[in-house]
Gaussian input, Z-matrix of N, CA and C with variables (Angstrom, degrees):
# hf/3-21g

backbone

0 1
 N
 C     1     B1
 C     2     B2     1     A1
 N     3     B3     2     A2     1     D1
 C     4     B4     3     A3     2     D2
 C     5     B5     4     A4     3     D3
 N     6     B6     5     A5     4     D4
 C     7     B7     6     A6     5     D5
 C     8     B8     7     A7     6     D6
 N     9     B9     8     A8     7     D7
 C    10    B10     9     A9     8     D8
 C    11    B11    10    A10     9     D9
 N    12    B12    11    A11    10    D10
 C    13    B13    12    A12    11    D11
 C    14    B14    13    A13    12    D12
 N    15    B15    14    A14    13    D13
 C    16    B16    15    A15    14    D14
 C    17    B17    16    A16    15    D15
 N    18    B18    17    A17    16    D16
 C    19    B19    18    A18    17    D17
 C    20    B20    19    A19    18    D18
 N    21    B21    20    A20    19    D19
 C    22    B22    21    A21    20    D20
 C    23    B23    22    A22    21    D21
 N    24    B24    23    A23    22    D22
 C    25    B25    24    A24    23    D23
 C    26    B26    25    A25    24    D24
 N    27    B27    26    A26    25    D25
 C    28    B28    27    A27    26    D26
 C    29    B29    28    A28    27    D27
 N    30    B30    29    A29    28    D28
 C    31    B31    30    A30    29    D29
 C    32    B32    31    A31    30    D30
 N    33    B33    32    A32    31    D31
 C    34    B34    33    A33    32    D32
 C    35    B35    34    A34    33    D33
 N    36    B36    35    A35    34    D34
 C    37    B37    36    A36    35    D35
 C    38    B38    37    A37    36    D36
 N    39    B39    38    A38    37    D37
 C    40    B40    39    A39    38    D38
 C    41    B41    40    A40    39    D39
 N    42    B42    41    A41    40    D40
 C    43    B43    42    A42    41    D41
 C    44    B44    43    A43    42    D42
 N    45    B45    44    A44    43    D43
 C    46    B46    45    A45    44    D44
 C    47    B47    46    A46    45    D45
 N    48    B48    47    A47    46    D46
 C    49    B49    48    A48    47    D47
 C    50    B50    49    A49    48    D48
 N    51    B51    50    A50    49    D49
 C    52    B52    51    A51    50    D50
 C    53    B53    52    A52    51    D51
 N    54    B54    53    A53    52    D52
 C    55    B55    54    A54    53    D53
 C    56    B56    55    A55    54    D54
 N    57    B57    56    A56    55    D55
 C    58    B58    57    A57    56    D56
 C    59    B59    58    A58    57    D57
 N    60    B60    59    A59    58    D58
 C    61    B61    60    A60    59    D59
 C    62    B62    61    A61    60    D60
 N    63    B63    62    A62    61    D61
 C    64    B64    63    A63    62    D62
 C    65    B65    64    A64    63    D63
 N    66    B66    65    A65    64    D64
 C    67    B67    66    A66    65    D65
 C    68    B68    67    A67    66    D66
 N    69    B69    68    A68    67    D67
 C    70    B70    69    A69    68    D68
 C    71    B71    70    A70    69    D69
 N    72    B72    71    A71    70    D70
 C    73    B73    72    A72    71    D71
 C    74    B74    73    A73    72    D72
 N    75    B75    74    A74    73    D73
 C    76    B76    75    A75    74    D74
 C    77    B77    76    A76    75    D75
 N    78    B78    77    A77    76    D76
 C    79    B79    78    A78    77    D77
 C    80    B80    79    A79    78    D78
 N    81    B81    80    A80    79    D79
 C    82    B82    81    A81    80    D80
 C    83    B83    82    A82    81    D81
 N    84    B84    83    A83    82    D82
 C    85    B85    84    A84    83    D83
 C    86    B86    85    A85    84    D84
 N    87    B87    86    A86    85    D85
 C    88    B88    87    A87    86    D86
 C    89    B89    88    A88    87    D87
 N    90    B90    89    A89    88    D88
 C    91    B91    90    A90    89    D89
 C    92    B92    91    A91    90    D90
 N    93    B93    92    A92    91    D91
 C    94    B94    93    A93    92    D92
 C    95    B95    94    A94    93    D93
 N    96    B96    95    A95    94    D94
 C    97    B97    96    A96    95    D95
 C    98    B98    97    A97    96    D96
 N    99    B99    98    A98    97    D97
 C   100   B100    99    A99    98    D98
 C   101   B101   100   A100    99    D99
 N   102   B102   101   A101   100   D100
 C   103   B103   102   A102   101   D101
 C   104   B104   103   A103   102   D102
 N   105   B105   104   A104   103   D103
 C   106   B106   105   A105   104   D104
 C   107   B107   106   A106   105   D105
 N   108   B108   107   A107   106   D106
 C   109   B109   108   A108   107   D107
 C   110   B110   109   A109   108   D108
 N   111   B111   110   A110   109   D109
 C   112   B112   111   A111   110   D110
 C   113   B113   112   A112   111   D111
 N   114   B114   113   A113   112   D112
 C   115   B115   114   A114   113   D113
 C   116   B116   115   A115   114   D114
 N   117   B117   116   A116   115   D115
 C   118   B118   117   A117   116   D116
 C   119   B119   118   A118   117   D117
 N   120   B120   119   A119   118   D118
 C   121   B121   120   A120   119   D119
 C   122   B122   121   A121   120   D120
 N   123   B123   122   A122   121   D121
 C   124   B124   123   A123   122   D122
 C   125   B125   124   A124   123   D123
 N   126   B126   125   A125   124   D124
 C   127   B127   126   A126   125   D125
 C   128   B128   127   A127   126   D126
 N   129   B129   128   A128   127   D127
 C   130   B130   129   A129   128   D128
 C   131   B131   130   A130   129   D129
 N   132   B132   131   A131   130   D130
 C   133   B133   132   A132   131   D131
 C   134   B134   133   A133   132   D132
 N   135   B135   134   A134   133   D133
 C   136   B136   135   A135   134   D134
 C   137   B137   136   A136   135   D135
 N   138   B138   137   A137   136   D136
 C   139   B139   138   A138   137   D137
 C   140   B140   139   A139   138   D138
 N   141   B141   140   A140   139   D139
 C   142   B142   141   A141   140   D140
 C   143   B143   142   A142   141   D141
 N   144   B144   143   A143   142   D142
 C   145   B145   144   A144   143   D143
 C   146   B146   145   A145   144   D144
 N   147   B147   146   A146   145   D145
 C   148   B148   147   A147   146   D146
 C   149   B149   148   A148   147   D147
 N   150   B150   149   A149   148   D148
 C   151   B151   150   A150   149   D149
 C   152   B152   151   A151   150   D150
 N   153   B153   152   A152   151   D151
 C   154   B154   153   A153   152   D152
 C   155   B155   154   A154   153   D153
 N   156   B156   155   A155   154   D154
 C   157   B157   156   A156   155   D155
 C   158   B158   157   A157   156   D156
 N   159   B159   158   A158   157   D157
 C   160   B160   159   A159   158   D158
 C   161   B161   160   A160   159   D159
 N   162   B162   161   A161   160   D160
 C   163   B163   162   A162   161   D161
 C   164   B164   163   A163   162   D162
 N   165   B165   164   A164   163   D163
 C   166   B166   165   A165   164   D164
 C   167   B167   166   A166   165   D165
 N   168   B168   167   A167   166   D166
 C   169   B169   168   A168   167   D167
 C   170   B170   169   A169   168   D168

   B1=1.4509
   B2=1.5221
   B3=1.3044
   B4=1.4581
   B5=1.5187
   B6=1.3141
   B7=1.4671
   B8=1.5286
   B9=1.3381
   B10=1.4638
   B11=1.5221
   B12=1.3229
   B13=1.4621
   B14=1.5327
   B15=1.3279
   B16=1.4617
   B17=1.5288
   B18=1.3110
   B19=1.4631
   B20=1.5310
   B21=1.3265
   B22=1.4668
   B23=1.5268
   B24=1.3264
   B25=1.4649
   B26=1.5205
   B27=1.3174
   B28=1.4634
   B29=1.5271
   B30=1.3219
   B31=1.4630
   B32=1.5304
   B33=1.3394
   B34=1.4631
   B35=1.5219
   B36=1.3339
   B37=1.4661
   B38=1.5294
   B39=1.3269
   B40=1.4665
   B41=1.5235
   B42=1.3270
   B43=1.4635
   B44=1.5246
   B45=1.3256
   B46=1.4660
   B47=1.5205
   B48=1.3165
   B49=1.4611
   B50=1.5329
   B51=1.3036
   B52=1.4614
   B53=1.5177
   B54=1.3456
   B55=1.4660
   B56=1.5230
   B57=1.3174
   B58=1.4641
   B59=1.5290
   B60=1.3277
   B61=1.4718
   B62=1.5218
   B63=1.3337
   B64=1.4637
   B65=1.5283
   B66=1.3244
   B67=1.4644
   B68=1.5271
   B69=1.3191
   B70=1.4672
   B71=1.5226
   B72=1.3149
   B73=1.4654
   B74=1.5311
   B75=1.3300
   B76=1.4712
   B77=1.5198
   B78=1.3268
   B79=1.4638
   B80=1.5243
   B81=1.3174
   B82=1.4658
   B83=1.5191
   B84=1.3167
   B85=1.4647
   B86=1.5238
   B87=1.3248
   B88=1.4580
   B89=1.5196
   B90=1.3170
   B91=1.4595
   B92=1.5180
   B93=1.3229
   B94=1.4651
   B95=1.5233
   B96=1.3208
   B97=1.4686
   B98=1.5193
   B99=1.3226
   B100=1.4658
   B101=1.5285
   B102=1.3182
   B103=1.4629
   B104=1.5252
   B105=1.3270
   B106=1.4630
   B107=1.5253
   B108=1.3193
   B109=1.4532
   B110=1.5219
   B111=1.3198
   B112=1.4616
   B113=1.5218
   B114=1.3304
   B115=1.4709
   B116=1.5192
   B117=1.3243
   B118=1.4679
   B119=1.5233
   B120=1.3110
   B121=1.4617
   B122=1.5229
   B123=1.3331
   B124=1.4713
   B125=1.5251
   B126=1.3257
   B127=1.4654
   B128=1.5263
   B129=1.3215
   B130=1.4589
   B131=1.5239
   B132=1.3101
   B133=1.4643
   B134=1.5254
   B135=1.3211
   B136=1.4658
   B137=1.5230
   B138=1.3203
   B139=1.4666
   B140=1.5245
   B141=1.3335
   B142=1.4674
   B143=1.5201
   B144=1.3232
   B145=1.4642
   B146=1.5269
   B147=1.3173
   B148=1.4655
   B149=1.5216
   B150=1.3108
   B151=1.4615
   B152=1.5201
   B153=1.3214
   B154=1.4669
   B155=1.5266
   B156=1.3133
   B157=1.4679
   B158=1.5220
   B159=1.3100
   B160=1.4546
   B161=1.5137
   B162=1.2866
   B163=1.4588
   B164=1.5102
   B165=1.3163
   B166=1.4679
   B167=1.5229
   B168=1.3339
   B169=1.4576
   B170=1.4547
   A1=107.91
   A2=115.57
   A3=119.59
   A4=109.98
   A5=115.37
   A6=120.21
   A7=111.08
   A8=116.74
   A9=120.31
   A10=111.08
   A11=116.83
   A12=120.57
   A13=110.20
   A14=116.14
   A15=120.42
   A16=110.56
   A17=117.07
   A18=121.43
   A19=110.33
   A20=117.05
   A21=120.39
   A22=110.61
   A23=116.64
   A24=120.32
   A25=110.97
   A26=116.87
   A27=120.84
   A28=111.31
   A29=116.45
   A30=120.50
   A31=110.73
   A32=116.84
   A33=119.97
   A34=110.82
   A35=116.26
   A36=120.14
   A37=110.90
   A38=117.58
   A39=121.01
   A40=111.12
   A41=117.06
   A42=120.66
   A43=110.35
   A44=117.29
   A45=121.07
   A46=110.56
   A47=116.95
   A48=121.06
   A49=110.41
   A50=116.94
   A51=120.90
   A52=111.66
   A53=116.97
   A54=120.15
   A55=110.83
   A56=117.06
   A57=120.87
   A58=110.17
   A59=117.12
   A60=120.45
   A61=111.48
   A62=117.85
   A63=120.74
   A64=111.09
   A65=116.63
   A66=120.38
   A67=110.32
   A68=117.19
   A69=120.89
   A70=110.84
   A71=117.13
   A72=121.00
   A73=110.38
   A74=116.94
   A75=119.88
   A76=110.71
   A77=117.40
   A78=120.95
   A79=111.01
   A80=117.10
   A81=120.56
   A82=110.54
   A83=117.38
   A84=121.09
   A85=110.10
   A86=117.19
   A87=121.24
   A88=110.14
   A89=117.18
   A90=121.11
   A91=111.74
   A92=117.11
   A93=120.94
   A94=110.63
   A95=116.20
   A96=119.68
   A97=110.50
   A98=115.94
   A99=120.29
   A100=110.56
   A101=117.14
   A102=120.89
   A103=111.05
   A104=117.02
   A105=120.69
   A106=110.71
   A107=117.20
   A108=121.42
   A109=110.57
   A110=117.22
   A111=120.63
   A112=111.14
   A113=117.18
   A114=120.66
   A115=110.45
   A116=117.07
   A117=120.72
   A118=110.31
   A119=117.37
   A120=120.93
   A121=110.04
   A122=117.81
   A123=120.67
   A124=110.73
   A125=117.30
   A126=121.23
   A127=111.13
   A128=116.56
   A129=120.63
   A130=110.16
   A131=117.45
   A132=120.75
   A133=110.07
   A134=117.35
   A135=120.44
   A136=110.67
   A137=117.20
   A138=121.30
   A139=110.85
   A140=116.61
   A141=119.92
   A142=111.06
   A143=117.49
   A144=120.78
   A145=110.69
   A146=115.91
   A147=120.76
   A148=110.34
   A149=118.33
   A150=121.74
   A151=111.32
   A152=116.06
   A153=120.27
   A154=110.28
   A155=116.89
   A156=121.28
   A157=110.52
   A158=118.72
   A159=122.80
   A160=111.84
   A161=117.83
   A162=122.31
   A163=113.67
   A164=117.60
   A165=121.35
   A166=111.41
   A167=116.07
   A168=119.36
   A169=111.11
   D1=133.12
   D2=-179.43
   D3=-80.70
   D4=166.15
   D5=178.32
   D6=-60.66
   D7=-39.91
   D8=179.69
   D9=-64.66
   D10=-43.04
   D11=-179.67
   D12=-66.34
   D13=-39.58
   D14=178.34
   D15=-64.85
   D16=-43.25
   D17=179.10
   D18=-63.28
   D19=-41.43
   D20=178.95
   D21=-65.22
   D22=-39.64
   D23=178.18
   D24=-64.48
   D25=-41.56
   D26=178.38
   D27=-64.16
   D28=-39.89
   D29=178.21
   D30=-63.11
   D31=-42.63
   D32=178.46
   D33=-64.56
   D34=-40.79
   D35=178.55
   D36=-63.65
   D37=-42.00
   D38=178.64
   D39=-65.27
   D40=-39.40
   D41=177.84
   D42=-64.89
   D43=-41.14
   D44=178.17
   D45=-63.85
   D46=-41.76
   D47=177.97
   D48=-62.19
   D49=-40.90
   D50=177.14
   D51=-60.91
   D52=-40.95
   D53=178.06
   D54=-64.96
   D55=-40.73
   D56=178.42
   D57=-63.58
   D58=-43.90
   D59=179.67
   D60=-62.89
   D61=-40.86
   D62=178.51
   D63=-65.99
   D64=-40.17
   D65=178.34
   D66=-64.70
   D67=-41.04
   D68=178.48
   D69=-63.19
   D70=-39.48
   D71=178.56
   D72=-65.05
   D73=-40.36
   D74=178.04
   D75=-64.27
   D76=-41.20
   D77=178.65
   D78=-63.78
   D79=-40.66
   D80=178.51
   D81=-63.44
   D82=-42.02
   D83=179.00
   D84=-65.16
   D85=-39.89
   D86=178.44
   D87=-63.79
   D88=-40.16
   D89=178.71
   D90=-62.86
   D91=-39.00
   D92=178.47
   D93=-65.51
   D94=-43.31
   D95=178.90
   D96=-63.77
   D97=-39.50
   D98=179.27
   D99=-63.14
   D100=-42.69
   D101=178.24
   D102=-63.56
   D103=-40.48
   D104=178.48
   D105=-64.69
   D106=-41.26
   D107=178.73
   D108=-63.74
   D109=-44.45
   D110=178.64
   D111=-60.97
   D112=-41.26
   D113=178.84
   D114=-63.85
   D115=-41.52
   D116=178.84
   D117=-64.07
   D118=-42.84
   D119=179.10
   D120=-62.41
   D121=-42.82
   D122=177.71
   D123=-59.50
   D124=-43.05
   D125=179.55
   D126=-63.04
   D127=-43.49
   D128=-178.92
   D129=-65.81
   D130=-43.08
   D131=179.51
   D132=-63.66
   D133=-41.28
   D134=177.68
   D135=-62.41
   D136=-41.35
   D137=177.92
   D138=-63.28
   D139=-44.07
   D140=178.20
   D141=-63.89
   D142=-42.33
   D143=176.85
   D144=-58.18
   D145=-42.71
   D146=179.42
   D147=-63.85
   D148=-44.17
   D149=179.43
   D150=-64.08
   D151=-42.15
   D152=179.57
   D153=-65.07
   D154=-44.65
   D155=179.72
   D156=-63.01
   D157=-38.21
   D158=178.63
   D159=-69.91
   D160=-29.92
   D161=-179.50
   D162=-76.83
   D163=-16.48
   D164=-177.00
   D165=-80.86
   D166=-26.19
   D167=-171.90
   D168=-81.28

């Protein structure tokens, strides 16, 4: 393998690694949003349960 071919291969590998890192960052951000949404849904359901329970008495 020539120096030019090796350098080109390294550049492609670095670019691929960059794409993987960006994808991982997007997945992490999506996971955080999902956790926040789940927490909000739990809060809303708890509030509705409280309202329903208060309305029965």
